[in-house]
N, C-alpha and C positions, 0 to 999 in steps of 0.2 A: 504494500500500500504506500502510495506517495501522496503528498499534499503540502499544505501550507506550513506544516510543522516538521518537515524532513530535517533530520539531524538534531532534533530537540529531544529532551528527556523530561518526563513528568512522573511524579510519584502521587498516586491516588490512594487515599485511605478510604475504607468502606467500599472497596471496589468490587465486592462479590455480588452486590445486588443493588437495586434501586437507582438513585441518582449517581452514586459512586460508580456503579457498573456502566451506566449510560455515559458518564464522563470518560471513563477509561476506554470504552469502545470507540467513542467519538475521537478522542485524542489519537488512538491507534489508527483509525481510518484516515486521519489527516497526516500520517507519517511519523508520529511521535513514538518513541520507545517508552513503554509504560512500566513503571515499577508498581506492583500491585500489593497492597497491604489490607488486611482485615483482622477482625478479632480472632479468627482461627486460621492457622496456616493452610489447612486443606481447603478452606473457602477461597483464600487468595490464589492457591494453585489452580483451582477450578476455573476462576476468572481468567487467569493468565493463559491457561490451556485453550479456553474458548477464543481469546484474542488471537493467539497463534494459529489456531485452526482456521480462522477467518482471514489469515494472511498478514496479520499485524505482528509487531514485536513487543513482547512482554516478558517480565520476569517476576515471579512471585517472591516478594521480599519477606514473607512470613507474617507473623501476627504483630499487631500493634496494641500496646497497652495505654489507652488514652488516660490522661494527657502526657504522662511520662514518656511513652514510646515515641510520640510525635516530636517532642522536644529533643530527644536523643537523636532522632533521624535528622532533624533540621540542623542541629549542632554539627553532626558528622558531615553533612553536605556543605555547610558553610566553611568548614576547615579543610575541605578537599582542595588540592592544588588545581588551579585553573590554567588553561593554555594561555600563553601570551598573545596579545593582539586584540 
């Protein structure tokens, strides 16, 4: 799948159902690689598998323990080295 978000990465919490699932699928349809999180790791894996089966790129990142887990994920992403430019 290619689109407006080619080369971008998004992390979606609550991505196994409802609005989170719809957002993850839409992002993937637009070319975004999607990191999938939910309360249960197997729920996240199911959503990632569905995105991949539809031709998108996704990775189940496991379970999130709100709000602690989302803070840890954000902190980790902010500390990650970024390419120059």
